MARGU-57901 format. One line per field, with one value per residue (C-alpha): x, y, z; residue in one letter. Coordinates in nm, 2 decimals. Layout:
u c(X, ...)
v c(Y, ...)
w c(Z, ...)
rest c(A, ...)
//
This chain:
u c(0.53, 0.23, 0.28, 0.65, 0.54, 0.28, 0.54, 0.80, 0.53, 0.43, 0.79, 0.83, 0.52, 0.62, 0.98, 0.81, 0.56, 0.83, 1.08, 0.80, 0.65, 0.99, 1.02, 0.67, 0.79, 1.07, 0.85, 0.62, 0.91, 1.17, 0.96, 1.14, 1.49, 1.58, 1.46, 1.70, 1.52, 1.59, 1.51, 1.58, 1.46, 1.13, 0.94, 1.09, 0.99, 0.68, 0.52, 0.62, 0.45, 0.15, 0.08, 0.16, -0.10, -0.36, -0.30, -0.37, -0.69, -0.81, -0.73, -0.91, -1.22, -1.22, -1.20, -1.50, -1.68, -1.65, -1.84, -2.09, -2.14, -2.09, -2.18, -1.87, -1.96, -1.61, -1.47, -1.74, -1.52, -1.30, -1.58, -1.57, -1.18, -1.14, -1.35, -1.15, -0.82, -0.96, -1.04, -0.70, -0.51, -0.68, -0.60, -0.23, -0.20, -0.35, -0.16, 0.16, 0.10, -0.01, 0.32, 0.50, 0.33, 0.53, 0.25, 0.04, -0.23, -0.32, -0.43, -0.79, -0.77, -0.79, -1.15, -1.24, -1.05, -1.02, -0.84, -1.01, -0.74, -0.51, -0.49, -0.41, -0.74, -0.93, -0.74, -0.83, -1.20, -1.21, -1.06, -1.32, -1.61, -1.44, -1.41, -1.78, -1.87, -1.66, -1.84, -2.18, -2.10, -1.95, -2.27, -2.49, -2.29, -2.32, -2.70, -2.74, -2.91, -3.05, -2.85, -2.52, -2.50, -2.58, -2.32, -2.05, -2.12, -2.12, -1.78, -1.62, -1.58, -1.49, -1.20, -1.09, -1.07, -0.86, -0.64, -0.57, -0.57, -0.26, -0.08, -0.22, -0.08, 0.27, 0.20, 0.09, 0.42, 0.58, 0.90, 0.99, 1.02, 1.02, 0.67, 0.53, 0.37, 0.02, 0.07, 0.11, -0.27, -0.28, 0.04, -0.13, -0.45, -0.27, -0.04, -0.34, -0.52, -0.19, -0.07, -0.43, -0.47, -0.13, -0.24, -0.58, -0.46, -0.23, -0.50, -0.74, -0.48, -0.38, -0.74, -0.77, -1.07, -1.04, -1.36, -1.40, -1.54, -1.22, -0.99, -1.19, -1.14, -0.78, -0.74, -0.91, -0.70, -0.39, -0.49, -0.57, -0.23, -0.05, -0.22, -0.16, 0.21, 0.23, 0.04, 0.28, 0.60, 0.45, 0.37, 0.71, 0.88, 0.67, 0.74, 1.12, 1.21, 1.05, 1.20, 1.55, 1.54, 1.42, 1.70, 1.48, 1.48, 1.37, 1.66, 1.90, 1.64, 1.56, 1.93, 1.96, 1.66, 1.81, 2.19, 2.24, 2.34, 2.01, 1.98, 1.92, 1.58, 1.44, 1.61, 1.63, 1.35, 1.10, 1.16, 1.30, 1.13, 0.82, 0.75, 0.94, 0.94, 0.58, 0.47, 0.66, 0.52, 0.17, 0.21, 0.35, 0.13, -0.14, -0.36, -0.06, -0.19, 0.16, 0.30, 0.00, 0.03, 0.40, 0.37, 0.10, 0.31, 0.61, 0.39, 0.25, 0.57, 0.80, 0.55, 0.68, 1.00, 0.80, 0.65, 1.00, 1.12, 0.85, 0.89, 1.28, 1.43, 1.20, 1.36, 1.74, 1.80, 1.88, 1.64, 1.93, 2.28, 2.52, 2.26, 2.38, 2.72, 2.57, 2.51, 2.67, 2.45, 2.36, 1.99, 2.08, 2.19, 2.04, 2.10, 1.86, 1.85, 1.58, 1.70, 1.63, 1.37, 1.18, 1.20, 1.06, 0.75, 0.70, 0.74, 0.48, 0.23, 0.28, 0.24, -0.09, -0.22, -0.14, -0.31, -0.62, -0.63, -0.59, -0.87, -1.09, -1.03, -1.08, -1.40, -1.57, -1.78, -1.57, -1.64, -1.95, -1.99, -2.08, -2.25, -1.99, -1.70, -1.46, -1.43, -1.24, -0.95, -0.61, -0.42)
v c(-2.09, -1.88, -1.67, -1.62, -1.50, -1.27, -1.12, -1.07, -0.89, -0.68, -0.57, -0.49, -0.30, -0.09, -0.02, 0.09, 0.32, 0.48, 0.53, 0.65, 0.88, 1.04, 1.09, 1.25, 1.50, 1.58, 1.65, 1.87, 2.08, 2.08, 2.04, 1.88, 1.95, 1.59, 1.45, 1.34, 1.48, 1.81, 2.05, 1.79, 1.49, 1.63, 1.31, 1.04, 0.76, 0.95, 0.96, 0.59, 0.48, 0.69, 0.52, 0.19, 0.22, 0.38, 0.09, -0.16, 0.02, 0.03, -0.34, -0.45, -0.26, -0.42, -0.76, -0.65, -0.56, -0.91, -1.03, -0.76, -0.62, -0.94, -1.20, -1.42, -1.68, -1.84, -1.51, -1.43, -1.46, -1.18, -0.93, -0.77, -0.80, -0.64, -0.34, -0.31, -0.32, -0.06, 0.18, 0.13, 0.16, 0.48, 0.64, 0.52, 0.64, 0.99, 1.04, 0.95, 1.21, 1.46, 1.44, 1.49, 1.83, 2.14, 2.32, 2.03, 2.29, 2.38, 2.04, 2.13, 2.41, 2.16, 2.12, 2.48, 2.63, 2.34, 2.37, 2.10, 2.13, 1.96, 1.58, 1.61, 1.80, 1.52, 1.27, 1.43, 1.48, 1.11, 1.01, 1.21, 1.04, 0.70, 0.76, 0.85, 0.54, 0.33, 0.44, 0.39, 0.05, -0.07, 0.04, -0.13, -0.46, -0.44, -0.38, -0.62, -0.35, -0.42, -0.14, -0.33, -0.44, -0.09, 0.08, -0.18, -0.13, 0.25, 0.22, 0.00, 0.28, 0.52, 0.30, 0.21, 0.59, 0.70, 0.39, 0.42, 0.80, 0.78, 0.61, 0.89, 1.13, 1.01, 0.93, 1.29, 1.43, 1.46, 1.60, 1.26, 1.00, 0.72, 0.80, 0.92, 0.59, 0.49, 0.16, 0.33, 0.34, -0.03, -0.11, 0.07, -0.13, -0.46, -0.37, -0.26, -0.59, -0.79, -0.61, -0.62, -1.00, -1.06, -0.90, -1.06, -1.41, -1.37, -1.23, -1.52, -1.79, -1.66, -1.67, -1.88, -2.06, -2.22, -2.32, -2.48, -2.14, -1.97, -2.24, -2.21, -1.83, -1.86, -2.11, -1.87, -1.58, -1.80, -1.85, -1.48, -1.38, -1.63, -1.48, -1.12, -1.21, -1.34, -1.02, -0.79, -0.95, -0.94, -0.57, -0.50, -0.69, -0.50, -0.17, -0.21, -0.41, -0.16, 0.15, 0.00, -0.11, 0.23, 0.41, 0.70, 0.95, 0.67, 0.45, 0.62, 0.58, 0.21, 0.13, 0.27, 0.04, -0.26, -0.22, 0.09, 0.13, -0.02, -0.30, -0.54, -0.37, -0.48, -0.81, -0.93, -0.78, -0.75, -1.04, -1.29, -1.22, -1.06, -1.27, -1.61, -1.72, -1.64, -1.78, -2.10, -2.13, -2.08, -2.35, -2.59, -2.48, -2.74, -2.61, -2.53, -2.21, -2.11, -2.11, -1.93, -1.66, -1.61, -1.60, -1.33, -1.13, -1.15, -1.02, -0.73, -0.63, -0.65, -0.44, -0.12, -0.19, -0.17, 0.17, 0.29, 0.20, 0.40, 0.72, 0.75, 0.65, 0.89, 1.19, 1.10, 1.19, 1.56, 1.73, 1.93, 1.79, 1.92, 2.06, 1.87, 2.06, 2.40, 2.47, 2.29, 2.24, 1.94, 1.99, 2.01, 1.64, 1.37, 1.11, 1.00, 0.75, 0.77, 0.92, 0.76, 1.02, 0.91, 0.54, 0.66, 0.81, 0.48, 0.28, 0.51, 0.46, 0.09, 0.08, 0.27, 0.07, -0.26, -0.13, -0.04, -0.39, -0.56, -0.34, -0.43, -0.80, -0.75, -0.57, -0.58, -0.88, -0.96, -1.33, -1.34, -1.71, -1.64, -1.38, -1.39, -1.16, -1.37, -1.63, -1.37, -1.30, -1.34, -1.64)
w c(2.17, 2.09, 2.41, 2.31, 1.96, 2.11, 2.35, 2.06, 1.85, 2.15, 2.20, 1.84, 1.83, 2.14, 1.99, 1.66, 1.84, 2.06, 1.77, 1.55, 1.81, 1.86, 1.48, 1.47, 1.75, 1.53, 1.24, 1.44, 1.59, 1.31, 1.00, 0.71, 0.85, 0.95, 0.62, 0.34, 0.04, -0.11, -0.38, -0.67, -0.51, -0.35, -0.29, -0.07, 0.15, 0.28, -0.06, -0.13, 0.20, 0.13, -0.21, -0.05, 0.24, 0.00, -0.24, 0.03, 0.11, -0.25, -0.31, 0.01, -0.09, -0.43, -0.26, -0.03, -0.35, -0.48, -0.17, -0.11, -0.47, -0.69, -0.44, -0.46, -0.19, -0.18, -0.05, 0.20, 0.51, 0.34, 0.34, 0.68, 0.74, 0.40, 0.50, 0.82, 0.62, 0.37, 0.64, 0.84, 0.50, 0.41, 0.75, 0.74, 0.38, 0.44, 0.77, 0.57, 0.30, 0.57, 0.75, 0.43, 0.35, 0.39, 0.58, 0.75, 0.88, 0.53, 0.42, 0.45, 0.19, -0.09, 0.01, 0.07, -0.22, -0.48, -0.82, -1.03, -1.30, -1.05, -1.03, -0.65, -0.59, -0.76, -0.55, -0.22, -0.32, -0.43, -0.10, 0.10, -0.10, -0.04, 0.33, 0.35, 0.15, 0.36, 0.68, 0.52, 0.38, 0.71, 0.88, 0.63, 0.66, 1.05, 1.02, 0.73, 0.54, 0.18, 0.06, 0.09, -0.27, -0.39, -0.17, -0.28, -0.65, -0.62, -0.44, -0.71, -0.98, -0.70, -0.57, -0.91, -1.00, -0.71, -0.71, -1.09, -1.03, -0.80, -1.10, -1.33, -1.08, -1.17, -1.53, -1.60, -1.50, -1.85, -1.70, -1.55, -1.83, -1.60, -1.47, -1.81, -1.90, -1.96, -1.80, -1.45, -1.37, -1.44, -1.23, -0.94, -0.97, -0.99, -0.70, -0.48, -0.53, -0.48, -0.15, 0.00, -0.10, 0.08, 0.40, 0.40, 0.33, 0.63, 0.85, 0.77, 0.79, 1.14, 1.28, 1.59, 1.46, 1.11, 0.94, 0.60, 0.47, 0.59, 0.43, 0.11, 0.11, 0.18, -0.11, -0.34, -0.23, -0.28, -0.65, -0.70, -0.55, -0.78, -1.08, -0.99, -0.93, -1.29, -1.41, -1.21, -1.35, -1.72, -1.69, -1.54, -1.82, -2.09, -1.93, -1.86, -2.18, -2.41, -2.23, -2.22, -2.58, -2.69, -2.49, -2.42, -2.13, -1.88, -1.98, -1.71, -1.43, -1.52, -1.53, -1.17, -1.06, -1.21, -1.18, -0.96, -0.59, -0.48, -0.72, -0.44, -0.37, -0.72, -0.76, -0.40, -0.20, -0.48, -0.72, -0.48, -0.15, -0.30, -0.60, -0.61, -0.25, -0.18, -0.51, -0.44, -0.09, -0.21, -0.48, -0.22, 0.08, 0.02, 0.31, 0.54, 0.72, 0.83, 0.50, 0.35, 0.63, 0.58, 0.20, 0.25, 0.48, 0.23, -0.05, 0.14, 0.33, 0.02, -0.20, -0.03, -0.24, -0.56, -0.45, -0.37, -0.70, -0.86, -0.66, -0.61, -0.94, -1.14, -0.97, -0.98, -1.34, -1.40, -1.64, -1.78, -1.85, -1.58, -1.37, -1.07, -1.09, -1.14, -0.77, -0.47, -0.16, 0.05, -0.07, -0.44, -0.51, -0.73, -0.46, -0.19, 0.08, 0.35, 0.69, 1.03, 1.09, 0.77, 0.86, 1.21, 1.05, 0.87, 1.19, 1.36, 1.07, 1.08, 1.46, 1.46, 1.16, 1.33, 1.66, 1.46, 1.30, 1.63, 1.79, 1.50, 1.54, 1.92, 1.93, 1.59, 1.46, 1.17, 1.13, 0.90, 0.99, 1.34, 1.54, 1.80, 1.72, 1.96, 1.68, 1.46, 1.71, 1.57, 1.71)
rest c(M, R, S, I, T, R, T, L, L, A, V, L, W, A, V, A, L, L, A, G, G, Y, A, L, V, L, R, L, T, E, G, H, G, P, A, A, Y, G, S, Y, V, V, W, G, L, G, V, A, Q, Y, I, Y, F, V, G, I, S, A, G, A, F, M, L, A, T, L, V, Y, G, L, G, V, K, K, L, E, P, V, G, R, P, A, L, L, V, A, A, V, G, L, V, A, G, L, F, S, I, W, T, D, L, G, H, M, G, R, A, F, L, V, L, L, R, P, N, F, S, S, M, M, T, W, M, I, W, L, Y, T, A, Y, A, I, L, L, V, L, L, G, Y, A, V, H, K, K, S, P, R, I, K, L, L, A, L, I, G, L, P, L, V, V, S, F, S, G, G, V, G, A, L, F, A, T, V, A, A, K, P, L, W, N, S, S, L, Y, P, V, F, F, L, V, G, A, L, L, S, A, S, G, L, L, I, A, L, L, A, L, Q, A, R, Q, T, P, A, I, A, D, A, V, S, T, L, S, K, L, I, L, G, L, L, V, V, E, V, V, L, E, W, A, E, Y, S, V, A, L, W, G, G, G, G, E, H, A, A, L, S, E, V, L, F, G, S, Y, W, W, V, F, W, G, V, H, L, V, L, G, V, A, V, P, G, A, M, L, L, L, A, K, G, N, K, T, W, Q, A, V, S, G, L, L, V, V, L, T, Y, L, A, V, R, L, N, I, V, I, P, G, Q, I, T, P, E, L, K, G, L, E, M, S, Y, V, D, P, R, L, V, Y, T, Y, S, P, S, L, F, E, W, G, I, L, L, F, C, A, A, V, A, S, S, L, L, W, L, G, Y, R, F, L, P, L, N, S, D, S, A, S, H, K, E, A, K, I, A)
//
């Protein structure tokens, strides 16, 4: 059974890599032509997957900080895998937004000619500092340096700044009522921890060798995920109910999220598959590692729906009444559905990210309970 599962996963990975590779070639040769976004809806799936992957990275680093900065013993087996996930998530997120740029070759200019009145400039500089810190902390953990705690504690405000800063990047766009909310930085922090915890509980539950320490860490992560799911739903209720009751500019966008063409993304993918099902599974798992792994995977995979429901609905309401009828052109519409090309880029990022995770588990000493890295291999 295990060999069949591995074969199936290998086939899925190969298909994703080939399809994604073809999409990447199209991006390099045809630019944004094959994409479905236009002059009104300018941010699409690429931006959603960027904040999705970067959120996973930020959440994973926060969990690593609990181990190396605050000394939470119950989460000790999470430490090294969390640093790997943080690095892989950052690579996948930055690659996603890089392919979304109009001029990919000019990305470095934000470092050479920064405009510090721009939130985007601050984000790139924070990402750069974060990447350097990740390398330093990973090396310190490998060498068991006495500077581990200091580096982890330095990284905590940094990662909170850029994770919450992504939410602020949206919240400061006053022209988009759905985004213009002071709760958005909090949303992004909670989502980062939740999605990272989902991925890490799946990775730990799938390890070939289960130890009491790993079982304890998985149990602790389960409780954390359950708490974060409750916080996520409460925040959404507060944000949505107040906005709908007030009937402000965000009312139309929220109505689209809840009752529009893609209502099933919020109700079905997010609330049912991403909240209710994994929450029930974790409550009933009682140490069943298969249930724990599946619940974690459901949490992390379905969280992309949350990111999409942030990015897309905020752009589909005309700023001026009748604007959508003023000019007629395929690129001047307030409707959006990702093209196959855009899904291909997502598949490529997912395939590369999963490859990096596999290589990390294959060659790095990720099991802190043993000097041999072979014990940390995925089953």
